[in-house]
DRENTORKOL-3810 file (N, C-alpha, C; in nm, 4 decimals):
REM DRENTORKOL-3810
@n.u->-1.0694; n.v->1.0060; n.w->-0.9150; ca.u->-1.0089; ca.v->0.8799; ca.w->-0.7683; c.u->-0.8701; c.v->0.8578; c.w->-0.8501
@n.u->-0.7673; n.v->0.8548; n.w->-0.8359; ca.u->-0.6321; ca.v->0.8295; ca.w->-0.8293; c.u->-0.6184; c.v->0.6779; c.w->-0.8282
@n.u->-0.4824; n.v->0.6350; n.w->-0.9416; ca.u->-0.5169; ca.v->0.4590; ca.w->-0.9032; c.u->-0.4820; c.v->0.4344; c.w->-0.8085
@n.u->-0.3527; n.v->0.4721; n.w->-0.7054; ca.u->-0.3217; ca.v->0.4059; ca.w->-0.6089; c.u->-0.4606; c.v->0.4176; c.w->-0.5404
@n.u->-0.5256; n.v->0.5077; n.w->-0.5048; ca.u->-0.6347; ca.v->0.4750; ca.w->-0.3941; c.u->-0.7726; c.v->0.4302; c.w->-0.4663
@n.u->-0.7644; n.v->0.3748; n.w->-0.5764; ca.u->-0.8227; ca.v->0.2802; ca.w->-0.6490; c.u->-0.7742; c.v->0.1436; c.w->-0.5661
@n.u->-0.6635; n.v->0.1240; n.w->-0.5790; ca.u->-0.5976; ca.v->-0.0058; ca.w->-0.5613; c.u->-0.6113; c.v->-0.0353; c.w->-0.4228
@n.u->-0.5969; n.v->0.0329; n.w->-0.3279; ca.u->-0.5778; ca.v->0.0107; ca.w->-0.1682; c.u->-0.7353; c.v->0.0880; c.w->-0.0984
@n.u->-0.8300; n.v->0.0688; n.w->-0.1857; ca.u->-0.9472; ca.v->0.1153; ca.w->-0.1433; c.u->-1.0576; c.v->-0.0547; c.w->-0.2228
@n.u->-0.9933; n.v->-0.1137; n.w->-0.2862; ca.u->-0.9886; ca.v->-0.2249; ca.w->-0.3617; c.u->-0.9482; c.v->-0.3030; c.w->-0.2154
@n.u->-0.8286; n.v->-0.3388; n.w->-0.1988; ca.u->-0.8225; ca.v->-0.4425; ca.w->-0.0521; c.u->-0.8611; c.v->-0.3867; c.w->0.0681
@n.u->-0.9448; n.v->-0.2894; n.w->0.0656; ca.u->-0.9845; ca.v->-0.2639; ca.w->0.1951; c.u->-1.1548; c.v->-0.3212; c.w->0.1890
@n.u->-1.2341; n.v->-0.3124; n.w->0.1201; ca.u->-1.3613; ca.v->-0.3303; ca.w->0.0714; c.u->-1.3722; c.v->-0.5054; c.w->0.0803
@n.u->-1.2179; n.v->-0.5619; n.w->0.0397; ca.u->-1.2289; ca.v->-0.7112; ca.w->-0.0017; c.u->-1.1689; c.v->-0.7531; c.w->0.0906
@n.u->-1.0809; n.v->-0.7220; n.w->0.2461; ca.u->-1.0497; ca.v->-0.7512; ca.w->0.3205; c.u->-1.1914; c.v->-0.7533; c.w->0.4001
@n.u->-1.2528; n.v->-0.6157; n.w->0.3815; ca.u->-1.3858; ca.v->-0.6443; ca.w->0.4484; c.u->-1.4744; c.v->-0.7185; c.w->0.4363
@n.u->-1.5319; n.v->-0.7635; n.w->0.2772; ca.u->-1.5604; ca.v->-0.8446; ca.w->0.2901; c.u->-1.5549; c.v->-1.0251; c.w->0.3163
@n.u->-1.4115; n.v->-1.0257; n.w->0.3754; ca.u->-1.3258; ca.v->-1.1494; ca.w->0.3905; c.u->-1.3238; c.v->-1.2295; c.w->0.3063
@n.u->-1.2737; n.v->-1.1234; n.w->0.1992; ca.u->-1.2651; ca.v->-1.2086; ca.w->0.0358; c.u->-1.0885; c.v->-1.2658; c.w->0.0185
@n.u->-1.0940; n.v->-1.3596; n.w->-0.0556; ca.u->-0.9413; ca.v->-1.4607; ca.w->-0.0404; c.u->-0.8696; c.v->-1.3498; c.w->-0.1274
@n.u->-0.9089; n.v->-1.2879; n.w->-0.2173; ca.u->-0.8036; ca.v->-1.2305; ca.w->-0.2953; c.u->-0.9062; c.v->-1.1525; c.w->-0.3917
@n.u->-0.8786; n.v->-1.0397; n.w->-0.4306; ca.u->-0.9106; ca.v->-0.9316; ca.w->-0.5516; c.u->-0.8047; c.v->-0.8832; c.w->-0.6123
@n.u->-0.8404; n.v->-0.8649; n.w->-0.7778; ca.u->-0.7715; ca.v->-0.8034; ca.w->-0.8277; c.u->-0.8051; c.v->-0.7101; c.w->-0.8792
@n.u->-0.6638; n.v->-0.6164; n.w->-0.9162; ca.u->-0.6510; ca.v->-0.4843; ca.w->-0.9102; c.u->-0.6242; c.v->-0.4330; c.w->-1.0350
@n.u->-0.5919; n.v->-0.2845; n.w->-1.0687; ca.u->-0.5394; ca.v->-0.2920; ca.w->-1.1887; c.u->-0.3858; c.v->-0.2509; c.w->-1.2214
@n.u->-0.3508; n.v->-0.3066; n.w->-1.3034; ca.u->-0.1611; ca.v->-0.2638; ca.w->-1.2695; c.u->-0.1008; c.v->-0.1097; c.w->-1.3075
@n.u->-0.0362; n.v->-0.1361; n.w->-1.1882; ca.u->0.0411; ca.v->-0.0012; ca.w->-1.2379; c.u->0.2007; c.v->0.0081; c.w->-1.2133
@n.u->0.2740; n.v->0.0539; n.w->-1.2352; ca.u->0.3737; ca.v->0.0096; ca.w->-1.1888; c.u->0.3995; c.v->0.1234; c.w->-1.0341
@n.u->0.3839; n.v->0.2249; n.w->-1.0188; ca.u->0.3650; ca.v->0.2397; ca.w->-0.9100; c.u->0.2667; c.v->0.1565; c.w->-0.8482
@n.u->0.1690; n.v->0.1392; n.w->-0.8708; ca.u->0.0637; ca.v->0.0464; ca.w->-0.7770; c.u->0.1379; c.v->-0.0872; c.w->-0.7502
@n.u->0.2354; n.v->-0.1045; n.w->-0.8373; ca.u->0.3298; ca.v->-0.2493; ca.w->-0.8063; c.u->0.3903; c.v->-0.2213; c.w->-0.7022
@n.u->0.5043; n.v->-0.1206; n.w->-0.6962; ca.u->0.6291; ca.v->-0.0556; ca.w->-0.6030; c.u->0.5701; c.v->-0.0737; c.w->-0.4142
@n.u->0.3962; n.v->0.0177; n.w->-0.4365; ca.u->0.3168; ca.v->0.0355; ca.w->-0.2474; c.u->0.2955; c.v->-0.0770; c.w->-0.3082
@n.u->0.2058; n.v->-0.1715; n.w->-0.3067; ca.u->0.1904; ca.v->-0.3597; ca.w->-0.3576; c.u->0.2733; c.v->-0.4158; c.w->-0.2787
@n.u->0.4283; n.v->-0.3839; n.w->-0.2984; ca.u->0.5751; ca.v->-0.4649; ca.w->-0.2624; c.u->0.5725; c.v->-0.4256; c.w->-0.0889
@n.u->0.5470; n.v->-0.2586; n.w->-0.0765; ca.u->0.5355; ca.v->-0.2882; ca.w->0.0158; c.u->0.4777; c.v->-0.3175; c.w->0.1596
@n.u->0.2966; n.v->-0.3161; n.w->0.0979; ca.u->0.2373; ca.v->-0.4157; ca.w->0.2154; c.u->0.3077; c.v->-0.5597; c.w->0.1886
@n.u->0.3325; n.v->-0.5554; n.w->0.0737; ca.u->0.3646; ca.v->-0.7554; ca.w->0.1636; c.u->0.4738; c.v->-0.7907; c.w->0.2137
@n.u->0.5908; n.v->-0.6987; n.w->0.1591; ca.u->0.6921; ca.v->-0.6768; ca.w->0.2567; c.u->0.6483; c.v->-0.6597; c.w->0.4368
@n.u->0.5890; n.v->-0.5724; n.w->0.4907; ca.u->0.5098; ca.v->-0.5081; ca.w->0.5666; c.u->0.4402; c.v->-0.5944; c.w->0.6675
@n.u->0.3444; n.v->-0.6980; n.w->0.5764; ca.u->0.2866; ca.v->-0.7731; ca.w->0.6084; c.u->0.1614; c.v->-0.7422; c.w->0.6411
@n.u->0.1148; n.v->-0.7244; n.w->0.5472; ca.u->-0.0010; ca.v->-0.6612; ca.w->0.4988; c.u->-0.1013; c.v->-0.6952; c.w->0.4573
@n.u->-0.0893; n.v->-0.8172; n.w->0.3555; ca.u->-0.0692; ca.v->-0.8851; ca.w->0.2304; c.u->-0.0318; c.v->-1.0063; c.w->0.2465
@n.u->-0.0906; n.v->-1.0791; n.w->0.1916; ca.u->0.0655; ca.v->-1.2408; ca.w->0.2145; c.u->0.0819; c.v->-1.2479; c.w->0.0424
@n.u->0.0745; n.v->-1.1906; n.w->-0.0661; ca.u->0.1507; ca.v->-1.2054; ca.w->-0.1439; c.u->0.0550; c.v->-1.1541; c.w->-0.3207
@n.u->0.1221; n.v->-1.1432; n.w->-0.4200; ca.u->0.0410; ca.v->-1.0638; ca.w->-0.5643; c.u->0.1179; c.v->-1.1245; c.w->-0.7168
@n.u->0.0416; n.v->-1.1571; n.w->-0.7206; ca.u->0.1337; ca.v->-1.1727; ca.w->-0.8715; c.u->0.0818; c.v->-1.1272; c.w->-1.0143
@n.u->0.1290; n.v->-1.0575; n.w->-1.1163; ca.u->0.0506; ca.v->-0.9912; ca.w->-1.2133; c.u->0.0746; c.v->-1.1092; c.w->-1.3029
@n.u->-0.1418; n.v->-1.0779; n.w->-1.3269; ca.u->-0.2421; ca.v->-1.1871; ca.w->-1.4478; c.u->-0.2505; c.v->-1.0826; c.w->-1.5701
@n.u->-0.1984; n.v->-1.1194; n.w->-1.7044; ca.u->-0.2646; ca.v->-1.0827; ca.w->-1.8547; c.u->-0.4031; c.v->-1.1614; c.w->-1.8429
@n.u->-0.5105; n.v->-0.9932; n.w->-1.9224; ca.u->-0.6032; ca.v->-1.0601; ca.w->-1.8345; c.u->-0.6752; c.v->-1.0868; c.w->-1.9882
@n.u->-0.7266; n.v->-1.2443; n.w->-2.0925; ca.u->-0.7425; ca.v->-1.2409; ca.w->-2.2330; c.u->-0.8518; c.v->-1.1849; c.w->-2.2660
@n.u->-0.9613; n.v->-1.1740; n.w->-2.1188; ca.u->-1.0885; ca.v->-1.1209; ca.w->-2.1729; c.u->-1.0898; c.v->-0.9640; c.w->-2.1876
@n.u->-0.9961; n.v->-0.9095; n.w->-2.1302; ca.u->-0.9885; ca.v->-0.7442; ca.w->-2.1119; c.u->-0.8881; c.v->-0.7308; c.w->-2.2095
@n.u->-0.8111; n.v->-0.7792; n.w->-2.2405; ca.u->-0.6860; ca.v->-0.7983; ca.w->-2.3030; c.u->-0.5673; c.v->-0.6501; c.w->-2.1977
@n.u->-0.6081; n.v->-0.6531; n.w->-2.0660; ca.u->-0.5273; ca.v->-0.5726; ca.w->-2.0060; c.u->-0.4608; c.v->-0.6790; c.w->-1.9055
@n.u->-0.3264; n.v->-0.5904; n.w->-1.8113; ca.u->-0.2918; ca.v->-0.6700; ca.w->-1.7424; c.u->-0.3260; c.v->-0.6402; c.w->-1.5684
@n.u->-0.3508; n.v->-0.6796; n.w->-1.5179; ca.u->-0.4004; ca.v->-0.6665; ca.w->-1.3573; c.u->-0.3022; c.v->-0.7620; c.w->-1.2673
@n.u->-0.3368; n.v->-0.7207; n.w->-1.1298; ca.u->-0.2010; ca.v->-0.7825; ca.w->-1.0786; c.u->-0.3729; c.v->-0.8125; c.w->-0.9098
@n.u->-0.2574; n.v->-0.9548; n.w->-0.8620; ca.u->-0.3978; ca.v->-1.0609; ca.w->-0.8279; c.u->-0.3498; c.v->-1.0435; c.w->-0.6921
@n.u->-0.3900; n.v->-0.9765; n.w->-0.5883; ca.u->-0.3278; ca.v->-0.9756; ca.w->-0.4577; c.u->-0.4428; c.v->-1.0794; c.w->-0.3604
@n.u->-0.3356; n.v->-1.1557; n.w->-0.2429; ca.u->-0.3973; ca.v->-1.2602; ca.w->-0.1750; c.u->-0.3963; c.v->-1.2004; c.w->-0.0650
@n.u->-0.4695; n.v->-1.1674; n.w->0.0303; ca.u->-0.5466; ca.v->-1.1419; ca.w->0.1645; c.u->-0.4635; c.v->-1.1870; c.w->0.2533
@n.u->-0.4839; n.v->-1.1332; n.w->0.3717; ca.u->-0.4148; ca.v->-1.1562; ca.w->0.4836; c.u->-0.4788; c.v->-1.1556; c.w->0.6014
@n.u->-0.5539; n.v->-1.2666; n.w->0.6879; ca.u->-0.6117; ca.v->-1.2585; ca.w->0.7904; c.u->-0.5477; c.v->-1.2771; c.w->0.9073
@n.u->-0.5768; n.v->-1.2256; n.w->1.0679; ca.u->-0.4923; ca.v->-1.2965; ca.w->1.1549; c.u->-0.5906; c.v->-1.4283; c.w->1.2156
@n.u->-0.5527; n.v->-1.5085; n.w->1.3078; ca.u->-0.6064; ca.v->-1.6126; ca.w->1.3309; c.u->-0.7439; c.v->-1.5984; c.w->1.4099
@n.u->-0.7886; n.v->-1.4716; n.w->1.4599; ca.u->-0.9645; ca.v->-1.5146; ca.w->1.5027; c.u->-1.0169; c.v->-1.4478; c.w->1.3819
@n.u->-0.9530; n.v->-1.4934; n.w->1.2232; ca.u->-1.0580; ca.v->-1.4142; ca.w->1.1386; c.u->-1.1014; c.v->-1.2749; c.w->1.1072
@n.u->-0.9469; n.v->-1.1192; n.w->1.1534; ca.u->-1.0059; ca.v->-1.0611; ca.w->1.1640; c.u->-0.8908; c.v->-1.0046; c.w->1.0467
@n.u->-0.9348; n.v->-0.8814; n.w->0.9799; ca.u->-0.8638; ca.v->-0.8396; ca.w->0.8335; c.u->-0.7023; c.v->-0.8021; c.w->0.9258
@n.u->-0.6075; n.v->-0.8286; n.w->0.8403; ca.u->-0.4575; ca.v->-0.7565; ca.w->0.8279; c.u->-0.4879; c.v->-0.5836; c.w->0.8246
@n.u->-0.4898; n.v->-0.5963; n.w->0.7406; ca.u->-0.5120; ca.v->-0.4619; ca.w->0.5793; c.u->-0.6684; c.v->-0.4059; c.w->0.6979
@n.u->-0.6356; n.v->-0.2789; n.w->0.8142; ca.u->-0.7414; ca.v->-0.2247; ca.w->0.8954; c.u->-0.8078; c.v->-0.1069; c.w->0.7522
@n.u->-0.7068; n.v->-0.0285; n.w->0.7121; ca.u->-0.7797; ca.v->0.1242; ca.w->0.6277; c.u->-0.6123; c.v->0.1916; c.w->0.5823
@n.u->-0.6800; n.v->0.2817; n.w->0.5244; ca.u->-0.5965; ca.v->0.3873; ca.w->0.4618; c.u->-0.6230; c.v->0.5204; c.w->0.4908
@n.u->-0.4997; n.v->0.5680; n.w->0.4988; ca.u->-0.5104; ca.v->0.7652; ca.w->0.4850; c.u->-0.4157; c.v->0.8052; c.w->0.3423
@n.u->-0.4758; n.v->0.8523; n.w->0.2264; ca.u->-0.4287; ca.v->0.9297; ca.w->0.1509; c.u->-0.3459; c.v->1.0804; c.w->0.2088
@n.u->-0.2373; n.v->1.0622; n.w->0.1852; ca.u->-0.1375; ca.v->1.2091; ca.w->0.2363; c.u->-0.1188; c.v->1.3385; c.w->0.1596
@n.u->-0.0046; n.v->1.2473; n.w->0.0508; ca.u->-0.0237; ca.v->1.2901; ca.w->-0.1008; c.u->-0.0610; c.v->1.2868; c.w->-0.1544
@n.u->-0.0837; n.v->1.4036; n.w->-0.2423; ca.u->-0.3002; ca.v->1.3853; ca.w->-0.3897; c.u->-0.2056; c.v->1.4880; c.w->-0.4598
@n.u->-0.2257; n.v->1.4398; n.w->-0.6007; ca.u->-0.1901; ca.v->1.5415; ca.w->-0.6793; c.u->-0.1104; c.v->1.6445; c.w->-0.7363
@n.u->-0.2525; n.v->1.7223; n.w->-0.5780; ca.u->-0.2939; ca.v->1.8273; ca.w->-0.6191; c.u->-0.2412; c.v->1.8976; c.w->-0.4918
@n.u->-0.1871; n.v->1.8501; n.w->-0.3736; ca.u->-0.0803; ca.v->1.8869; ca.w->-0.2887; c.u->0.0464; c.v->1.8119; c.w->-0.2451
@n.u->0.1489; n.v->1.8082; n.w->-0.3189; ca.u->0.2499; ca.v->1.7086; ca.w->-0.2255; c.u->0.3159; c.v->1.7246; c.w->-0.0980
@n.u->0.3240; n.v->1.6348; n.w->-0.0112; ca.u->0.3539; ca.v->1.6848; ca.w->0.1395; c.u->0.4893; c.v->1.5850; c.w->0.1003
@n.u->0.5394; n.v->1.6836; n.w->0.2031; ca.u->0.6981; ca.v->1.6127; ca.w->0.1960; c.u->0.7555; c.v->1.5968; c.w->0.3252
@n.u->0.8453; n.v->1.5516; n.w->0.3564; ca.u->0.8847; ca.v->1.5322; ca.w->0.5305; c.u->1.0245; c.v->1.4439; c.w->0.5025
@n.u->1.0772; n.v->1.5108; n.w->0.6453; ca.u->1.2749; ca.v->1.4506; ca.w->0.6641; c.u->1.2580; c.v->1.2995; c.w->0.7059
@n.u->1.3456; n.v->1.2794; n.w->0.7248; ca.u->1.3880; ca.v->1.1105; ca.w->0.7850; c.u->1.2575; c.v->1.1323; c.w->0.9222
@n.u->1.3316; n.v->1.2176; n.w->0.9789; ca.u->1.2642; ca.v->1.2336; ca.w->1.1678; c.u->1.1331; c.v->1.3503; c.w->1.1342
@n.u->1.0799; n.v->1.3415; n.w->1.0383; ca.u->0.9313; ca.v->1.3935; ca.w->1.0539; c.u->0.8539; c.v->1.3000; c.w->1.0253
@n.u->0.8275; n.v->1.1854; n.w->0.9688; ca.u->0.7251; ca.v->1.0680; ca.w->0.9683; c.u->0.6559; c.v->1.1533; c.w->1.1157
@n.u->0.4510; n.v->1.1176; n.w->1.0302; ca.u->0.3793; ca.v->1.1433; ca.w->1.1452; c.u->0.3577; c.v->0.9295; c.w->1.1707
@n.u->0.3349; n.v->0.9398; n.w->1.3413; ca.u->0.3235; ca.v->0.8030; ca.w->1.3697; c.u->0.1381; c.v->0.7820; c.w->1.3191
@n.u->0.1528; n.v->0.6165; n.w->1.3487; ca.u->-0.0261; ca.v->0.6027; ca.w->1.2354; c.u->-0.0425; c.v->0.5334; c.w->1.3547
@n.u->-0.1818; n.v->0.4986; n.w->1.4007; ca.u->-0.1876; ca.v->0.4629; ca.w->1.4880; c.u->-0.1141; c.v->0.3808; c.w->1.6222
@n.u->-0.0744; n.v->0.4649; n.w->1.7091; ca.u->0.0235; ca.v->0.4602; ca.w->1.7833; c.u->0.1449; c.v->0.4110; c.w->1.7667
@n.u->0.1753; n.v->0.3634; n.w->1.6748; ca.u->0.2682; ca.v->0.2460; ca.w->1.5799; c.u->0.2439; c.v->0.1499; c.w->1.5556
@n.u->0.1264; n.v->0.1091; n.w->1.4790; ca.u->0.0606; ca.v->-0.0105; ca.w->1.4641; c.u->0.0502; c.v->-0.0229; c.w->1.2800
@n.u->0.0549; n.v->0.1363; n.w->1.2660; ca.u->0.0907; ca.v->0.1321; ca.w->1.1305; c.u->0.1709; c.v->0.1460; c.w->1.0474
@n.u->0.2221; n.v->0.2387; n.w->0.9144; ca.u->0.2930; ca.v->0.2340; ca.w->0.8352; c.u->0.2242; c.v->0.3433; c.w->0.7887
@n.u->0.3907; n.v->0.3859; n.w->0.7007; ca.u->0.3807; ca.v->0.5456; ca.w->0.6029; c.u->0.4965; c.v->0.4876; c.w->0.5005
@n.u->0.4135; n.v->0.4964; n.w->0.3632; ca.u->0.4225; ca.v->0.4661; ca.w->0.2541; c.u->0.4763; c.v->0.5842; c.w->0.1766
@n.u->0.6269; n.v->0.5876; n.w->0.1770; ca.u->0.7274; ca.v->0.7127; ca.w->0.1132; c.u->0.7606; c.v->0.6976; c.w->0.0441
@n.u->0.7683; n.v->0.7938; n.w->-0.0728; ca.u->0.8098; ca.v->0.7545; ca.w->-0.1872; c.u->0.9745; c.v->0.8703; c.w->-0.1852
@n.u->1.1278; n.v->0.7769; n.w->-0.2446; ca.u->1.2199; ca.v->0.8287; ca.w->-0.1757; c.u->1.3020; c.v->0.8063; c.w->-0.3134
@n.u->1.4594; n.v->0.9092; n.w->-0.3048; ca.u->1.5073; ca.v->0.8772; ca.w->-0.4095; c.u->1.5778; c.v->0.7621; c.w->-0.4706
@n.u->1.5317; n.v->0.6087; n.w->-0.3597; ca.u->1.5619; ca.v->0.5309; ca.w->-0.3466; c.u->1.4769; c.v->0.4255; c.w->-0.3743
@n.u->1.3272; n.v->0.5306; n.w->-0.3875; ca.u->1.2063; ca.v->0.4071; ca.w->-0.4561; c.u->1.1262; c.v->0.4026; c.w->-0.3684
@n.u->1.0408; n.v->0.3429; n.w->-0.3843; ca.u->0.9211; ca.v->0.3712; ca.w->-0.2443; c.u->0.9810; c.v->0.2412; c.w->-0.1368
@n.u->0.8979; n.v->0.2732; n.w->-0.0141; ca.u->0.9511; ca.v->0.1720; ca.w->0.0971; c.u->0.8877; c.v->0.2489; c.w->0.1778
@n.u->0.8346; n.v->0.2172; n.w->0.2761; ca.u->0.7943; ca.v->0.1804; ca.w->0.4158; c.u->0.9136; c.v->0.3034; c.w->0.5173
@n.u->0.8550; n.v->0.4238; n.w->0.6350; ca.u->0.9031; ca.v->0.5057; ca.w->0.6455; c.u->1.0095; c.v->0.4715; c.w->0.7836
@n.u->0.9322; n.v->0.3420; n.w->0.8418; ca.u->1.0935; ca.v->0.2507; ca.w->0.8930; c.u->1.2021; c.v->0.2398; c.w->0.8150
@n.u->1.1848; n.v->0.2016; n.w->0.7136; ca.u->1.2968; ca.v->0.1356; ca.w->0.6091; c.u->1.4121; c.v->0.3075; c.w->0.5633
@n.u->1.3492; n.v->0.3769; n.w->0.5445; ca.u->1.3274; ca.v->0.5275; ca.w->0.4871; c.u->1.4527; c.v->0.5907; c.w->0.6386
@n.u->1.3705; n.v->0.5318; n.w->0.7744; ca.u->1.4638; ca.v->0.6735; ca.w->0.8989; c.u->1.6169; c.v->0.5611; c.w->0.9023
@n.u->1.5756; n.v->0.4138; n.w->0.8620; ca.u->1.6736; ca.v->0.3628; ca.w->0.9183; c.u->1.8141; c.v->0.4016; c.w->0.7928
@n.u->1.7961; n.v->0.4206; n.w->0.6809; ca.u->1.8709; ca.v->0.4521; ca.w->0.5715; c.u->1.8897; c.v->0.6445; c.w->0.5627
@n.u->1.7889; n.v->0.6913; n.w->0.6460; ca.u->1.8046; ca.v->0.8878; ca.w->0.6204; c.u->1.7356; c.v->0.9295; c.w->0.5078
@n.u->1.6471; n.v->0.8569; n.w->0.4877; ca.u->1.6099; ca.v->0.9254; ca.w->0.3939; c.u->1.5254; c.v->0.9922; c.w->0.3718
@n.u->1.4208; n.v->1.0985; n.w->0.3538; ca.u->1.3225; ca.v->1.1485; ca.w->0.3559; c.u->1.2579; c.v->1.1554; c.w->0.2096
@n.u->1.1449; n.v->1.1886; n.w->0.1806; ca.u->1.0749; ca.v->1.2270; ca.w->0.0484; c.u->0.9352; c.v->1.2335; c.w->0.0731
@n.u->0.8384; n.v->1.2233; n.w->0.0047; ca.u->0.6971; ca.v->1.2616; ca.w->-0.0375; c.u->0.6764; c.v->1.1110; c.w->0.0699
@n.u->0.5664; n.v->1.1597; n.w->0.1065; ca.u->0.4355; ca.v->1.0823; ca.w->0.2161; c.u->0.3264; c.v->1.0541; c.w->0.1710
@n.u->0.3313; n.v->0.9246; n.w->0.0540; ca.u->0.2183; ca.v->0.8969; ca.w->-0.0164; c.u->0.1060; c.v->0.8808; c.w->0.0616
@n.u->0.0896; n.v->0.7487; n.w->0.1713; ca.u->-0.0178; ca.v->0.7272; ca.w->0.2745; c.u->0.0510; c.v->0.7012; c.w->0.3717
@n.u->-0.0875; n.v->0.6333; n.w->0.4508; ca.u->-0.0776; ca.v->0.5797; ca.w->0.6039; c.u->-0.1386; c.v->0.4922; c.w->0.5998
@n.u->-0.0824; n.v->0.3248; n.w->0.6487; ca.u->-0.1980; ca.v->0.2391; ca.w->0.6598; c.u->-0.1710; c.v->0.1500; c.w->0.7544
@n.u->-0.2661; n.v->0.1113; n.w->0.8236; ca.u->-0.2929; ca.v->0.0409; ca.w->0.9215; c.u->-0.3673; c.v->-0.0639; c.w->0.9310
END
């Protein structure tokens, strides 16, 4: 399993167990995806922590829940993988759960949601779907 899938599975499992926060491994690409999740309202916040015990950097993600204690982060599906890259133009992004979710896209201007990519008329690699 790749690093990004590990991060997304950790967030999904922690939210299903109603945890307040979860620690995931640090990576620059992971931070850019986590930043998109925060901007789109799927998580509350995150911060980078130097773990002195293991001498590694981790990202502490604060999870977000709705008023009726249901997780905001419902699930994800990895689209583009290391073995098969999927690219789409800005008009061809797939819909996610009848527009209740987002696509995370890697464009020439960085990682962003498909909504932002459509506004800027940018296509790119569809990384994953989040709902």
